[in-house]
C-alpha angles and dihedrals in degrees: 000000000000146000118239133194105222111182090330093311118115113229132179122222125188090203134348114359110255119195128198108253090236091064098040096095116086094354119157112212129178137156110268125221136162118237111214130186120265115265136162091257097070113222092353122211144263138263131185116222126172090351094305126109119228134187111232139243088019094049091217111158109239138187112281092245096050116134132185088266087068092057125090120185120223113240115270105258091222096042093110089064091063100044113128107264122244111264143185127206124219128188113226115249092216105037143015091267123121122214127205127214113199133189118213130212090272092054096252118144125222135174134202095222123110093249091061094041091053102035107014088238132080142162091257092060090044089055093051090048092048090057089057091238100128 
């Protein structure tokens, strides 16, 4: 089950796409999908109104046989703000604890060890800085 773009005409096929031999020469075929804006509801859903099928919440009119597999969501414009920060792990010299140095979106380093918590500086951050990583 798929939507196909055949010479700028959207067609549905329940299996392999079969073309009439008369249209096989010079035909341009590609898989068709609808790109919808990012929302907090993922790929959204569909409603039928006045005999037409629409993707919601974007309200883009779609082919009657469109499924969620035919929907691609545009990247969240603020997604890069929530990317997991870069981090480095350090084994404690005096216990079996492990400390993590992280770098945030502004390039500032932080650590979860007591030295950093108390003084905002620690040997773990100094080691990351000495490697020229930050």
